[in-house]
C-alpha positions in Angstrom: -35.5 71.7 -32.2 -31.9 71.6 -31.7 -31.9 74.1 -29.0 -34.7 72.1 -27.1 -32.7 69.1 -27.3 -29.5 70.8 -26.0 -31.4 72.4 -23.2 -33.0 69.3 -22.4 -30.4 66.6 -22.6 -28.5 67.5 -19.4 -31.6 67.1 -17.2 -32.5 64.0 -18.8 -28.9 62.8 -18.4 -29.2 64.2 -14.7 -32.4 62.4 -14.1 -31.2 59.1 -15.3 -28.2 59.2 -13.2 -30.4 59.8 -10.0 -32.6 57.2 -11.0 -29.7 54.7 -11.2 -28.4 55.4 -8.0 -31.7 55.2 -6.3 -32.0 51.5 -7.9 -28.4 50.5 -6.8 -29.2 52.0 -3.6 -32.4 49.8 -3.2 -30.6 46.9 -4.4 -27.9 47.4 -1.5 -30.6 47.8 1.0 -32.2 44.5 -0.1 -29.0 42.6 -0.1 -27.9 44.2 3.6 -31.3 43.1 4.8 -30.9 39.3 3.5 -27.3 39.5 5.4 -28.9 40.6 8.4 -31.7 38.1 8.0 -29.1 35.1 7.5 -26.9 36.4 10.3 -30.0 36.2 12.7 -30.7 32.7 11.5 -27.5 31.5 12.1 -27.4 33.0 15.4 -30.5 31.6 16.5 -29.5 28.1 14.7 -26.5 28.0 17.1 -28.8 27.0 20.3 -29.2 23.6 18.9 -27.0 20.6 19.1 -26.7 18.3 16.0 -26.2 15.2 18.2 -29.7 15.4 19.7 -32.1 12.6 18.5 -35.7 13.4 17.7 -36.5 11.4 20.8 -34.0 13.1 23.0 -35.4 16.3 21.7 -38.7 15.4 22.6 -37.8 14.1 26.4 -36.3 17.5 26.8 -39.3 19.2 25.9 -41.6 16.9 28.2 -38.9 17.9 30.8 -39.0 21.5 30.9 -42.6 21.7 29.7 
């Protein structure tokens, strides 16, 4: 029994390390996707001016439409 544990322990430890690394990589990928989505949203929202009222915006839409 002792030989089996001594033989299998390195394999299980290696498997645990691999699974931990994969989980961290997935979390980094999700965080990167969030950062990219926020950057895209920020880039898209730069097109809008804060000093335009709702009525002014509707006039602009009617004039361009």
